[in-house]
C-alpha positions in Angstrom: 124.6 164.9 -162.5 127.5 167.2 -161.7 127.0 169.7 -159.0 129.8 171.9 -157.5 128.9 173.3 -154.0 130.0 176.6 -152.5 133.5 175.1 -151.8 133.9 174.0 -155.5 133.6 170.3 -154.6 131.8 168.0 -157.0 131.1 164.7 -155.3 130.6 163.1 -158.7 133.8 164.5 -160.0 137.4 163.3 -160.3 139.6 162.6 -157.3 143.3 162.4 -156.5 145.3 160.3 -154.1 147.3 161.2 -150.9 148.5 157.9 -149.7 147.7 154.3 -150.6 147.6 150.9 -148.9 149.8 152.1 -145.9 150.2 149.5 -143.2 149.2 150.5 -139.6 150.7 149.7 -136.3 148.1 147.0 -135.5 145.7 144.8 -137.5 142.3 146.5 -137.2 140.9 148.8 -139.7 141.4 152.6 -139.6 138.6 154.6 -138.2 139.4 158.3 -138.7 142.2 160.4 -139.9 143.4 164.0 -140.1 146.5 165.8 -141.5 149.1 168.2 -140.2 150.3 169.8 -143.5 152.7 172.2 -141.7 154.8 169.3 -140.4 154.1 166.8 -143.1 152.1 164.2 -141.2 148.9 162.1 -141.6 147.4 160.8 -138.4 145.2 157.7 -138.4 143.1 156.3 -135.5 142.4 152.6 -135.2 140.6 150.5 -132.5 143.1 148.3 -130.6 141.3 145.1 -131.6 137.8 143.8 -132.1 138.2 141.7 -128.9 139.0 144.7 -126.7 137.0 147.5 -128.3 134.6 147.5 -125.3 137.2 149.2 -123.2 137.7 151.9 -125.9 141.4 151.5 -126.5 142.8 152.9 -129.7 146.1 153.4 -131.6 147.1 156.7 -133.2 149.4 156.3 -136.2 151.6 159.0 -137.6 152.5 158.7 -141.3 154.8 160.8 -143.5 152.5 162.3 -146.1 155.1 162.3 -148.8 156.5 158.8 -148.5 153.6 156.9 -146.8 156.0 155.6 -144.2 154.7 155.2 -140.7 156.8 157.4 -138.4 155.3 156.7 -135.0 152.3 155.9 -132.9 150.6 156.4 -129.6 148.4 154.1 -127.4 145.2 155.7 -126.3 143.4 153.9 -123.4 139.8 154.5 -122.6 139.2 156.9 -125.5 136.5 155.3 -127.6 136.1 154.1 -131.2 137.4 156.9 -133.3 134.3 158.4 -135.0 136.3 161.4 -136.1 139.4 163.4 -135.3 141.2 166.7 -136.0 144.8 167.9 -135.9 146.3 171.3 -135.7 150.0 172.3 -136.0 151.6 174.3 -133.2 155.1 175.0 -134.3 156.9 171.7 -134.7 154.2 169.9 -132.6 151.0 168.3 -133.7 148.0 168.6 -131.4 145.3 166.0 -131.8 141.5 166.3 -131.2 139.7 163.0 -130.5 136.8 161.6 -128.5 137.6 160.4 -125.0 135.8 158.7 -122.0 133.5 158.6 -120.1 132.5 155.8 -122.4 129.1 154.9 -123.9 129.1 151.1 -124.4 126.5 149.7 -126.9 124.6 146.5 -126.4 127.0 145.0 -128.9 129.9 145.8 -126.6 131.5 148.7 -128.7 132.7 151.7 -126.7 132.4 155.3 -127.8 133.8 158.4 -126.1 131.2 160.8 -124.8 133.6 163.8 -124.5 136.3 165.4 -126.7 139.8 166.4 -125.8 143.0 167.8 -127.2 146.6 166.5 -126.6 150.1 166.7 -128.1 151.3 163.8 -130.1 154.2 162.1 -128.5 155.7 159.2 -130.3 155.6 155.9 -128.3 153.6 157.5 -125.4 150.7 155.7 -123.7 147.8 158.1 -122.7 145.1 157.0 -120.4 141.8 159.0 -120.9 141.0 158.5 -117.2 144.0 160.6 -116.2 143.1 163.6 -118.4 141.8 166.4 -116.1 138.1 167.1 -116.4 138.7 170.7 -117.5 140.5 169.3 -120.6 137.4 167.4 -121.6 134.2 168.7 -123.2 130.9 166.9 -123.3 128.3 168.5 -125.6 125.2 169.5 -123.5 122.6 166.7 -123.6 124.9 164.2 -125.4 123.8 160.7 -124.7 126.2 158.6 -126.8 129.4 158.8 -128.9 130.9 162.0 -130.1 133.7 163.1 -132.3 135.6 166.3 -133.4 136.8 167.5 -136.8 138.8 170.6 -137.7 138.1 173.1 -140.5 141.6 174.6 -141.1 140.4 177.2 -143.6 137.9 178.8 -141.2 139.7 177.8 -138.0 136.6 176.0 -136.6 136.1 172.8 -134.7 133.0 170.8 -135.4 131.8 168.4 -132.7 129.4 165.6 -133.6 127.2 164.1 -130.9 123.8 162.4 -130.2 120.8 163.8 -128.4 117.2 162.5 -128.3 117.9 160.0 -131.0 119.3 162.5 -133.4 122.8 163.2 -134.8 123.9 166.8 -134.2 126.8 169.0 -135.1 128.0 172.1 -133.4 130.8 174.4 -134.5 133.3 176.2 -132.1 136.1 178.6 -132.6 139.2 176.4 -132.7 141.5 178.6 -130.6 138.8 179.3 -128.0 138.0 175.6 -127.7 141.7 174.8 -127.3 141.7 177.3 -124.4 138.6 175.6 -122.8 136.0 178.2 -124.0 133.1 176.3 -125.5 130.9 178.9 -127.0 129.0 177.7 -130.2 129.9 179.6 -133.4 126.4 179.7 -134.9 123.5 177.3 -134.8 123.6 173.5 -134.3 123.0 171.3 -137.4 120.6 168.4 -137.0 120.7 165.7 -139.7 117.2 165.5 -141.2 115.1 162.4 -140.5 115.4 159.5 -142.9 118.9 160.4 -144.1 120.2 157.0 -142.9 117.9 155.0 -145.2 119.9 153.3 -148.0 119.1 154.8 -151.4 118.0 152.7 -154.3 121.2 152.3 -156.3 122.6 149.7 -158.7 124.3 146.9 -156.7 125.3 143.4 -157.5 124.0 142.2 -154.1 121.3 143.2 -151.6 122.3 146.1 -149.4 121.5 146.6 -145.7 118.5 148.9 -145.3 120.2 151.5 -143.1 123.5 153.3 -143.8 126.4 153.2 -141.4 128.0 156.4 -140.3 131.7 156.4 -141.3 132.8 160.0 -140.7 132.2 163.7 -141.3 133.9 167.0 -142.1 132.8 170.6 -142.3 134.1 173.3 -144.6 132.5 176.7 -144.4 128.8 176.4 -144.8 128.9 172.8 -146.1 128.7 169.7 -143.9 129.9 166.4 -145.5 128.8 163.0 -144.2 130.4 159.7 -145.1 128.1 156.6 -145.1 128.3 153.0 -146.1 125.7 150.4 -147.1 127.3 147.0 -146.6 126.1 143.9 -148.5 123.4 142.3 -146.4 124.9 138.8 -145.9 122.4 138.2 -143.1 119.5 138.2 -145.5 121.4 136.6 -148.4 124.0 134.0 -147.3 124.9 133.4 -150.9 126.7 136.8 -151.0 130.4 135.8 -151.3 131.4 138.6 -148.8 129.9 141.4 -146.9 132.4 143.8 -148.4 132.7 146.1 -150.2 129.1 147.3 -150.3 128.4 150.8 -151.6 129.9 154.1 -150.2 128.0 157.4 -150.2 129.0 161.0 -149.6 126.3 163.5 -148.8 126.6 167.3 -148.5 124.3 169.6 -146.5 123.9 173.4 -146.3 124.5 174.4 -142.7 122.4 177.5 -143.2 119.3 175.9 -144.6 119.7 172.4 -143.3 118.9 171.0 -146.8 120.7 168.2 -148.5 122.8 169.6 -151.4 124.0 166.4 -153.0 124.5 162.7 -152.5 126.7 160.6 -154.6 128.1 157.1 -154.7 131.9 157.3 -154.1 133.7 155.6 -157.0 137.3 156.5 -156.0 139.9 153.7 -155.2 137.4 151.1 -156.6 140.0 148.4 -157.0 140.7 147.8 -153.3 139.8 144.2 -152.3 138.1 145.1 -148.9 137.0 148.6 -149.6 135.4 149.9 -146.4 135.0 153.6 -146.1 136.8 155.2 -143.1 137.0 158.9 -142.3 136.7 162.3 -143.8 138.9 165.4 -143.3 139.7 168.8 -144.8 143.2 170.0 -145.5 145.0 172.8 -147.4 147.6 171.3 -149.7 151.0 172.7 -148.6 152.3 172.9 -152.2 149.4 174.3 -154.2 147.4 175.9 -151.3 144.3 174.2 -152.6 141.6 173.2 -150.1 140.8 169.5 -150.4 138.2 167.1 -149.0 139.9 163.9 -148.0 138.1 160.5 -147.8 139.6 157.2 -146.7 139.2 153.5 -147.1 140.6 150.4 -145.4 141.7 147.4 -147.3 143.1 143.9 -146.5 146.9 143.8 -146.3 148.0 141.3 -149.1 148.9 137.9 -147.7 146.8 138.4 -144.5 143.3 137.6 -143.5 142.6 140.3 -140.9 145.2 143.0 -141.1 144.0 146.3 -142.6 145.8 149.2 -144.3 144.7 152.7 -145.2 144.2 154.6 -148.5 143.3 158.3 -148.6 142.0 160.1 -151.6 140.7 163.6 -152.1 138.3 165.8 -154.0 139.7 169.1 -155.5 138.1 172.5 -155.0 139.8 174.5 -157.8 138.2 174.4 -161.3 140.0 173.0 -164.3 142.1 175.4 -166.5 141.4 175.1 -170.2 139.6 171.9 -169.4 142.5 170.3 -167.6 142.8 169.7 -163.9 146.2 168.7 -162.5 145.6 166.3 -159.6 149.3 165.6 -159.0 152.1 167.5 -160.6 155.2 165.9 -162.1 157.0 163.6 -159.6 160.0 161.4 -160.0 159.7 157.7 -160.3 162.1 155.6 -158.2 164.1 153.3 -160.6 164.6 149.7 -159.6 168.0 148.1 -159.0 169.9 147.9 -162.3 167.7 150.6 -163.9 168.9 154.2 -164.2 167.4 157.5 -165.6 168.3 158.2 -169.2 168.7 161.6 -170.8 165.4 162.7 -169.1 164.6 161.4 -165.7 161.4 159.3 -165.5 158.4 161.2 -164.0 154.7 160.9 -163.7 151.6 163.0 -163.0 147.8 162.8 -162.8 145.5 165.0 -164.8 141.7 165.0 -165.3 140.3 165.8 -168.7 136.6 165.4 -169.6 135.8 163.7 -166.3 138.4 161.0 -166.7 141.7 160.9 -164.8 144.9 160.0 -166.7 148.3 158.9 -165.5 150.9 160.5 -167.7 154.6 159.7 -167.8 157.7 161.1 -169.4 161.4 160.3 -169.4 163.8 157.5 -170.3 164.8 154.4 -168.3 168.0 152.7 -169.2 169.1 149.2 -168.3 172.6 147.8 -168.5 173.5 145.2 -169.6 169.8 145.0 -170.4 166.6 143.3 -169.2 166.3 139.7 -170.3 163.0 138.8 -168.5 159.8 140.5 -167.2 160.6 142.5 -164.1 159.9 145.7 -162.2 161.6 148.8 -163.5 160.5 151.5 -161.1 158.1 152.5 -158.3 155.4 155.1 -158.5 154.9 157.7 -155.7 151.8 157.1 -153.5 149.9 159.9 -155.3 150.2 158.1 -158.6 149.4 154.5 -157.7 146.3 153.0 -159.2 143.9 150.6 -157.5 143.3 148.7 -160.7 146.1 147.4 -163.0 146.9 149.8 -165.8 149.0 149.0 -168.9 150.3 150.5 -172.1 152.7 149.7 -174.9 155.7 151.9 -175.1 158.8 152.3 -177.3 162.1 150.5 -176.5 165.4 149.8 -178.2 164.9 148.3 -181.7 166.1 144.7 -181.9 165.5 143.0 -185.2 162.2 145.0 -185.6 161.0 144.4 -182.1 160.8 147.9 -180.7 157.8 147.9 -178.4 157.3 146.5 -174.8 154.4 146.6 -172.4 154.5 148.4 -169.1 152.0 147.8 -166.2 151.5 149.5 -162.8 149.8 147.8 -159.9 148.2 148.8 -156.6 151.5 148.8 -154.8 153.0 151.2 -157.3 155.3 148.7 -159.0 156.0 149.6 -162.6 156.7 146.4 -164.6 158.2 145.9 -168.1 157.1 142.9 -170.2 158.6 141.5 -173.4 162.3 141.1 -172.7 164.0 137.8 -173.2 167.6 136.4 -173.4 167.7 137.0 -177.2 165.8 140.3 -177.0 167.2 142.4 -174.2 165.7 145.7 -173.4 168.3 148.4 -172.9 166.1 151.5 -172.7 162.4 152.3 -172.4 160.7 155.6 -173.5 157.8 156.7 -171.2 157.0 160.0 -173.1 153.9 158.7 -174.7 152.2 157.2 -171.6 148.7 158.6 -171.0 146.4 155.9 -169.6 143.1 156.0 -167.8 143.7 155.8 -164.0 141.6 154.8 -161.1 
């Protein structure tokens, strides 16, 4: 059932895409992310490796939010696991909030930072948490385990998650005062109600683990969002072909009343092969000024067994206009070699109508001397790439009555044309009628 909270976010509603299947500096999965919209960056944390996670080393990736190209990274030693993170722009610099040691090491050997800190991103730098002065670290009073910070750029607040007496707690602080070392709570602390980690009864092809795994959080105004995951329970049912992807949940709470507002199964980016939820964040889109709730997934890099990439999608906050919500405005496609724009350049956009998201295209692609076999004709921007194959028949040059070809777009954004042959060359393709359901 649709429910829009005070921010205008409907957790059962349509979603857009920020970046898709972007490779990270090292193999392990992403853990948390945040964006610097002023300087055009996406920052992603990942544990150094599963073999060394006990020492709490992480990598911090910087990605161009427009192109999805990784533009730099840092090595963070003795910081933790990356439960959450925040970023704030200071001029041309990006300042990053993360957890940091002293470390809490679990019985399974995973290390989590018990304090939070703030530092400037410096490409290629190695930062040792043990060298950060104590006055630049903050440990929530009574915290006994891992912690993590998240920024609310709309209300200029920093939310710190921590554990105390077996409970998961969240306290908000003024962002500027926290950066100056003044840790005065901005209102009451939120405690997650008991039983909220029990896996709900939902349709699933396989048995789910009985308790949900915490995968991230974000706060926006009076609403706290918690990201959780119920993996397939391969321990109890060895016939399950894989422990992934399981079922992903997003839950919202009222900070004022402490009550749960909504809980939904997250269906976005459902075509990823190893779809593990990783991270939440809030940002204000630099083009539209719309506030958005971002949510991430890791995925297996094609051709590898263990390398993971990152995909980030988002929930809108603005309502539809005349029933239509634009999730990504018109953007140019990049023609492949030997293909050029025709009288109208090829473009695409995402819109939502009646609860369904559609990829729409317009423009002409011309090919000289002509396509004589199936091949790629263009690449879609990250924001338009589907996670499941989409296809549609479109007009092409008429050759002895054959005037239609099929186009397909895949998870990597490659737009293919099918139907050409040596005796039936395609010299132009018309995209104006493309409107296909997108996921």
